[in-house]
C-alpha positions as CSV (number, residue, x, y, z in Angstrom):
1,M,0.0,0.0,0.0
2,A,3.0,2.2,1.0
3,K,4.6,1.5,-2.5
4,E,1.3,2.5,-4.5
5,T,0.8,6.1,-2.5
6,G,4.5,6.6,-3.4
7,T,4.0,5.8,-6.8
8,L,1.0,7.6,-7.2
9,S,2.5,10.5,-5.8
10,Q,5.9,10.4,-7.8
11,K,3.3,10.2,-10.8
12,I,1.5,13.7,-9.4
13,E,4.7,15.4,-9.1
14,S,6.2,14.4,-12.8
15,E,2.3,15.8,-14.3
16,T,3.2,19.0,-12.7
17,H,7.0,19.8,-13.6
18,W,5.3,22.7,-15.7
19,H,4.8,24.4,-12.1
20,L,8.3,25.5,-12.8
21,A,7.4,27.9,-15.8
22,M,5.3,29.6,-13.4
23,I,8.7,31.2,-11.4
24,P,9.6,33.3,-14.4
25,L,6.1,34.0,-15.1
26,F,5.3,35.4,-11.6
27,M,8.6,37.1,-11.6
28,A,7.3,39.1,-14.1
29,I,3.4,39.5,-13.3
30,G,3.6,39.0,-9.2
31,N,4.3,42.3,-8.6
32,P,4.2,45.2,-11.5
33,G,1.8,47.2,-9.4
34,L,4.2,47.9,-7.5
35,I,6.8,49.1,-10.3
36,V,4.1,51.0,-12.0
37,T,3.1,52.6,-8.4
38,L,6.6,53.8,-8.5
39,V,6.9,54.9,-11.8
40,A,3.9,56.6,-11.3
41,L,4.9,58.7,-8.3
42,S,8.0,59.4,-10.1
43,R,5.8,61.0,-12.8
44,G,4.2,63.3,-10.1
45,A,1.2,61.4,-10.0
46,S,-0.8,61.7,-6.7
47,V,-2.6,58.9,-4.3
48,A,-5.7,59.4,-6.0
49,E,-4.2,58.8,-9.3
50,V,-2.8,55.9,-8.4
51,G,-6.0,54.7,-6.9
52,V,-7.1,55.6,-10.7
53,I,-4.7,53.2,-12.4
54,G,-5.1,50.2,-10.0
55,S,-9.3,50.7,-9.9
56,I,-9.0,50.6,-14.4
57,A,-6.8,47.9,-13.6
58,S,-8.7,45.5,-11.5
59,A,-12.0,46.2,-13.6
60,S,-10.6,44.7,-16.7
61,S,-8.9,42.1,-14.2
62,F,-12.7,40.9,-13.2
63,A,-14.3,41.3,-16.5
64,F,-11.1,38.5,-17.9
65,S,-10.2,36.2,-15.3
66,M,-14.2,34.9,-15.7
67,I,-13.9,35.5,-19.8
68,W,-10.7,33.6,-19.6
69,G,-11.9,30.9,-16.9
70,R,-15.2,30.3,-19.2
71,L,-13.5,30.0,-22.7
72,S,-10.6,27.3,-20.6
73,D,-13.5,25.3,-19.2
74,A,-15.0,25.1,-23.2
75,S,-11.9,23.7,-24.2
76,S,-9.3,20.7,-23.5
77,Q,-6.4,23.4,-23.5
78,R,-4.9,24.6,-20.2
79,K,-1.5,24.5,-21.1
80,V,-2.4,26.5,-24.9
81,Y,-4.3,29.4,-22.7
82,L,-1.2,29.6,-20.6
83,L,1.3,29.7,-23.5
84,Y,-0.2,32.3,-25.1
85,F,-0.7,35.0,-21.8
86,M,3.1,34.5,-21.8
87,I,3.9,35.5,-25.1
88,I,1.2,38.5,-25.2
89,L,2.8,39.7,-22.1
90,A,6.3,40.0,-23.2
91,P,5.9,42.8,-25.6
92,L,3.3,44.4,-23.6
93,F,6.2,45.0,-20.7
94,T,8.6,46.4,-23.3
95,V,6.3,48.8,-24.4
96,L,5.6,49.6,-20.3
97,S,9.4,50.5,-19.7
98,I,9.2,52.9,-22.6
99,V,6.0,55.2,-22.1
100,N,6.1,58.6,-20.3
101,T,2.6,59.6,-19.8
102,I,-0.2,58.7,-16.9
103,P,-2.4,57.9,-19.2
104,Q,0.1,55.6,-21.6
105,I,1.1,53.7,-18.3
106,T,-2.4,53.3,-17.3
107,L,-3.5,52.0,-20.6
108,M,-0.7,49.5,-20.7
109,Y,-0.8,48.3,-17.1
110,T,-4.1,47.6,-17.7
111,L,-3.8,45.5,-20.8
112,V,-1.3,43.4,-18.6
113,V,-3.3,42.8,-16.2
114,A,-6.1,42.0,-18.6
115,I,-4.3,39.1,-20.0
116,S,-2.2,38.3,-16.8
117,S,-5.6,37.8,-14.9
118,G,-6.4,34.2,-16.6
119,V,-2.8,32.8,-15.4
120,T,-4.1,31.7,-11.7
121,P,-7.5,30.3,-12.2
122,I,-6.3,28.2,-15.4
123,G,-2.9,27.2,-13.7
124,I,-5.4,26.1,-10.4
125,M,-7.4,23.8,-12.9
126,Y,-4.3,23.1,-14.5
127,T,-3.0,21.6,-11.4
128,V,-6.5,20.0,-10.4
129,E,-6.5,18.2,-13.7
130,C,-3.0,17.1,-13.5
131,C,-3.6,15.2,-10.4
132,K,-6.8,13.4,-11.8
133,G,-8.5,13.9,-8.8
134,K,-6.1,12.6,-6.4
135,N,-4.3,14.8,-3.7
136,W,-5.7,18.2,-5.9
137,P,-5.7,20.5,-2.3
138,N,-1.8,19.9,-1.5
139,Q,-1.2,20.4,-5.1
140,V,-2.7,23.5,-5.4
141,A,-0.9,24.8,-1.9
142,R,2.0,23.8,-3.8
143,F,1.2,25.9,-7.0
144,N,0.8,28.8,-4.6
145,S,4.0,28.0,-3.2
146,I,5.7,28.1,-6.9
147,I,3.9,31.3,-7.5
148,S,5.3,33.1,-4.4
149,V,9.0,31.7,-4.9
150,G,8.5,33.6,-8.5
151,N,7.4,36.7,-6.6
152,I,10.0,36.6,-4.2
153,I,12.6,36.1,-7.1
154,G,11.5,38.7,-9.0
155,L,11.7,41.0,-6.3
156,L,14.8,40.1,-4.9
157,L,16.1,41.1,-8.9
158,F,14.2,44.2,-8.7
159,T,15.8,45.1,-5.6
160,L,19.3,44.5,-6.9
161,A,18.7,46.5,-9.9
162,A,16.8,49.4,-8.8
163,K,20.2,50.1,-6.8
164,Y,22.1,50.7,-10.4
165,V,18.9,51.8,-13.1
166,E,15.8,53.9,-12.9
167,T,12.6,51.7,-11.9
168,Q,10.8,51.6,-15.3
169,P,13.1,49.9,-17.7
170,L,12.6,47.3,-14.6
171,F,10.2,46.1,-17.0
172,T,12.5,44.5,-19.5
173,I,13.6,41.6,-16.9
174,S,9.3,41.0,-16.7
175,S,9.5,40.7,-20.7
176,F,12.7,38.3,-21.0
177,C,10.8,36.7,-17.7
178,C,8.1,35.8,-20.2
179,L,9.6,34.5,-23.0
180,L,11.5,31.8,-20.6
181,S,8.3,31.3,-19.1
182,A,7.0,29.9,-22.5
183,I,10.1,28.3,-23.3
184,L,9.7,25.9,-20.4
185,I,6.0,25.4,-20.4
186,M,6.4,24.1,-24.3
187,M,9.4,21.5,-22.4
188,L,7.6,20.7,-19.4
189,G,3.7,20.8,-19.9
190,H,1.0,18.5,-21.7
191,E,-2.6,18.7,-21.4
192,P,-3.7,16.0,-19.5
193,Q,-6.4,13.4,-20.0
194,V,-9.9,14.2,-18.0
195,S,-12.6,12.4,-18.0
196,L,-15.2,15.2,-18.0
197,E,-17.1,16.1,-20.9
198,R,-15.9,19.1,-23.1
199,Q,-17.3,20.8,-26.1
200,P,-15.1,20.9,-29.0
201,F,-13.1,24.0,-29.0
202,Y,-13.5,25.5,-32.6
203,S,-17.8,25.3,-31.8
204,K,-18.1,26.1,-28.3
205,I,-15.6,28.5,-27.6
206,L,-16.9,31.1,-30.4
207,H,-20.2,30.7,-29.1
208,D,-19.1,31.7,-25.6
209,I,-17.0,34.7,-27.1
210,E,-20.3,35.6,-29.1
211,G,-22.3,35.6,-26.4
212,I,-20.1,37.4,-24.0
213,I,-19.5,40.5,-26.2
214,Q,-22.8,41.0,-27.6
215,P,-24.5,44.0,-26.6
216,K,-28.0,42.8,-25.4
217,A,-26.2,40.5,-23.3
218,I,-23.6,43.5,-21.9
219,I,-26.4,45.4,-21.5
220,H,-28.5,42.6,-19.8
221,T,-25.4,42.5,-17.2
222,L,-25.4,46.1,-16.4
223,D,-28.9,46.5,-16.1
224,I,-29.0,47.5,-12.2
225,R,-32.9,46.8,-12.6
226,R,-32.1,43.6,-12.6
227,L,-30.8,43.3,-9.1
228,Q,-32.3,42.1,-5.9
229,L,-30.5,42.0,-2.8
230,P,-31.7,38.5,-0.8
231,K,-34.0,39.1,2.1
232,S,-31.9,36.7,4.1
233,L,-28.6,35.5,3.6
234,K,-29.5,32.3,4.2
235,R,-30.5,32.1,0.9
236,L,-27.5,32.3,-0.8
237,T,-25.2,29.3,-1.8
238,P,-21.8,28.9,0.0
239,I,-20.2,29.8,-3.4
240,Q,-22.6,32.8,-3.3
241,L,-21.4,33.5,0.0
242,L,-17.9,32.7,-0.6
243,L,-17.8,35.9,-3.5
244,I,-19.5,38.1,-1.4
245,T,-17.5,37.2,1.6
246,A,-14.2,37.9,-0.6
247,F,-15.6,41.0,-2.6
248,V,-16.3,42.6,1.1
249,H,-12.8,41.7,2.6
250,W,-10.8,42.7,-0.4
251,T,-12.3,46.2,-0.8
252,G,-10.8,46.9,2.5
253,I,-7.4,45.4,1.7
254,C,-7.1,47.2,-1.7
255,I,-8.5,50.5,0.4
256,Y,-5.0,50.1,2.6
257,S,-2.6,48.8,-0.6
258,V,-3.4,51.7,-2.4
259,G,-1.6,53.9,0.6
260,M,0.9,51.5,1.4
261,T,3.5,52.1,-1.2
262,P,3.1,56.2,-1.3
263,L,3.2,56.6,2.3
264,M,6.5,54.5,2.4
265,K,7.8,56.8,-0.1
266,D,6.9,59.9,2.3
267,L,8.5,57.8,4.9
268,G,11.8,58.5,2.7
269,L,12.1,54.9,1.5
270,S,13.9,54.2,-1.7
271,D,12.4,52.1,-4.3
272,S,15.1,49.3,-3.4
273,L,14.2,49.1,0.0
274,I,10.4,49.4,-0.9
275,F,11.3,46.3,-3.0
276,A,13.2,44.6,-0.6
277,L,10.3,44.8,2.2
278,N,8.2,43.4,-0.2
279,V,10.4,40.3,-0.7
280,G,9.8,39.8,2.8
281,N,6.0,40.1,2.2
282,S,6.4,37.4,-0.6
283,I,8.8,35.2,1.9
284,A,5.8,35.0,4.6
285,A,3.2,34.4,2.0
286,A,5.3,31.5,0.1
287,A,6.5,30.0,3.8
288,A,2.4,30.0,4.9
289,F,1.2,28.6,1.4
290,T,3.9,25.8,2.2
291,W,3.7,25.2,5.9
292,L,0.9,26.6,7.8
293,A,-2.2,26.6,5.6
294,P,-2.5,23.1,4.3
295,R,-2.0,22.5,8.2
296,I,-4.3,24.8,9.5
297,K,-8.3,23.4,8.9
298,A,-11.1,25.6,7.5
299,H,-13.2,26.1,10.6
300,L,-15.2,28.8,10.5
301,S,-13.2,30.1,13.7
302,N,-9.9,29.7,11.9
303,I,-11.3,31.9,9.3
304,T,-12.6,34.7,11.6
305,R,-9.7,34.6,13.6
306,L,-7.8,35.6,10.3
307,I,-9.9,38.2,9.0
308,T,-9.7,39.6,12.3
309,I,-6.1,39.9,12.8
310,R,-5.8,41.3,9.1
311,A,-7.9,44.1,10.1
312,I,-6.2,44.7,13.3
313,L,-2.8,45.0,11.3
314,V,-4.3,47.2,8.7
315,L,-5.3,49.1,11.7
316,C,-1.9,49.7,12.9
317,W,-0.9,51.6,9.8
318,A,-3.1,54.2,10.9
319,P,-0.4,56.0,12.9
320,L,2.6,56.1,10.8
321,P,1.5,58.8,8.9
322,F,2.6,61.0,11.9
323,L,6.2,59.9,11.5
324,I,6.2,62.1,8.2
325,G,8.7,64.7,8.2
326,N,10.9,63.0,11.3
327,P,10.5,59.3,10.7
328,P,13.6,57.7,12.2
329,S,16.3,55.3,11.2
330,Y,14.4,52.6,12.1
331,V,11.2,53.2,10.0
332,F,11.1,50.8,7.6
333,A,10.8,47.7,10.3
334,I,7.2,48.9,11.2
335,P,5.7,48.6,7.5
336,L,7.9,45.1,7.4
337,L,6.8,43.6,10.4
338,I,2.9,44.7,9.8
339,S,2.9,43.8,5.8
340,V,4.5,40.3,6.7
341,T,1.8,39.3,9.3
342,I,-0.4,40.6,7.0
343,N,0.7,37.9,4.1
344,A,0.9,35.5,6.1
345,C,-2.4,35.5,7.1
346,Y,-3.1,35.8,3.9
347,A,-2.0,32.5,2.5
348,I,-3.5,31.1,5.3
349,L,-7.1,32.5,4.6
350,W,-6.6,32.4,0.4
351,L,-6.2,28.6,0.3
352,P,-9.5,27.4,1.9
353,L,-11.4,29.8,-0.1
354,V,-9.9,28.3,-3.2
355,N,-10.9,24.8,-1.7
356,L,-14.2,25.6,-0.9
357,A,-15.0,27.2,-4.8
358,I,-13.6,24.1,-6.3
359,S,-15.4,21.8,-4.4
360,Q,-18.5,23.4,-4.5
361,A,-18.6,24.1,-8.3
362,P,-20.1,21.6,-10.9
363,E,-17.6,19.7,-13.1
364,D,-17.3,20.9,-15.6
365,H,-17.5,24.8,-14.3
366,K,-14.7,24.4,-11.8
367,S,-12.2,27.2,-13.8
368,S,-14.7,29.1,-14.4
369,V,-15.8,29.4,-10.3
370,I,-12.3,30.3,-9.5
371,G,-12.4,33.0,-12.4
372,Q,-15.5,34.1,-10.4
373,L,-13.6,34.3,-7.2
374,M,-11.0,35.9,-8.8
375,A,-13.5,38.4,-10.4
376,A,-14.8,39.2,-6.9
377,T,-11.3,40.4,-5.8
378,S,-11.2,42.2,-8.6
379,I,-14.3,44.3,-8.5
380,A,-13.0,44.8,-5.0
381,G,-9.6,46.1,-6.4
382,A,-11.4,48.4,-8.6
383,I,-13.8,50.0,-5.7
384,G,-11.4,50.0,-3.3
385,S,-8.4,51.7,-5.0
386,G,-10.9,54.3,-6.1
387,L,-12.2,54.9,-2.9
388,G,-8.6,54.2,-1.5
389,G,-7.1,57.0,-3.5
390,F,-9.6,59.4,-3.0
391,L,-9.8,59.1,0.8
392,I,-6.0,59.2,1.4
393,T,-5.9,62.2,-1.0
394,G,-8.9,63.9,1.0
395,F,-8.7,63.1,4.2
396,G,-5.2,61.5,4.9
397,Y,-3.9,57.9,5.3
398,T,-5.0,57.8,8.8
399,V,-8.7,57.9,7.7
400,G,-7.8,55.2,4.6
401,F,-6.5,52.8,7.2
402,V,-9.5,52.9,9.4
403,V,-12.0,53.1,6.8
404,A,-10.2,49.7,5.0
405,S,-10.0,48.1,8.7
406,T,-13.8,48.6,9.2
407,I,-15.1,47.2,6.0
408,M,-12.4,44.2,6.4
409,L,-14.1,43.2,9.5
410,I,-17.8,43.7,7.7
411,S,-16.8,40.1,6.0
412,I,-17.5,38.7,9.3
413,P,-20.7,37.8,9.9
414,I,-21.1,36.8,5.9
415,V,-18.2,33.9,6.4
416,H,-20.3,32.7,9.4
417,R,-23.3,31.7,7.1
418,I,-21.1,29.6,5.0
419,K,-21.3,26.1,7.3
420,V,-19.9,24.0,4.9
421,F,-16.6,25.3,5.8
422,D,-16.1,22.9,8.5
423,S,-16.8,19.9,6.5
424,L,-13.6,21.0,4.1
């Protein structure tokens, strides 16, 4: 029996060797928003403008994460989509390294986010299908660990490079990383044989695209008269409650996130040091995905604690603006300690959300549901980034962080309605 278990584990490992292609890819797409923020601030952008850039990009992520999920579900080709993303992103990053104005930066960054929004949902389902239903939660955790490693290596590289060159040319490194990923996935990846029925690519995919872009379909989706709030959260399905929880919690997170980098710049931190602080964040997330998240049960009590801790940590940023103008020499350690803990809690919180989405979704719509989960956080990003930028510009960093923490806590009564968490 032990021999059979070992053989199965080795087979799964061989099926997921393509994960190595995710390392250079997430060196490129793991933190483009950080570089864009630093470049925009160097071009004289306000916090409100930074928020608008993030808001527009998040809106594109919302639209395209669902589209990519639906289209990949309609075909049998996960690897092909990932390969296309890698090839398209390379020239986009090259252009992003040379544009000059805030509108140009916003446009190119939005295109990068729109394309890269399909990587995680498709990558997760590619992982699940390679496992053929065996031990997939651990492999999903491993996938997240791999992409965190990519984030870390990318940030380390950017930290070193930022000491010698300006920040914007760092996007050329991202371009080369995408091309390297394309080569690796062509060498290591293959489409798994899956048992679930799929519609032929050539007939179904065109129908899906046509249905998505028709004016009637767009107007139908945007018609606010169709929106009806449920009289009770009890009437919502676990997936619906999950999406609402993610939306509310990440709205608060995005209000907080839009102020992080501008505040660190106002405290006198260099671009290289800001990259280095984000290395610590990514290391914390990778360690949590690898060692903590798979071992912590997805009980409601644990989820509640994680949300509460993250909200309290965001609130800890509120006093930092009072140090602007006369920061102590150790000021960099304060945001480092707070954000490292927030990112560790993120990893432990995110994994049960993804596992719940996969376990509750119909067999032929799992990638679509993951895309919906990503879309929920993207809508939160669109609203939170815009709102955070204007809150901080109008009322200051402290007010922005207090509002962010309060909104994050509002997700607790919603998540308490998801009773199936305790059965995962």
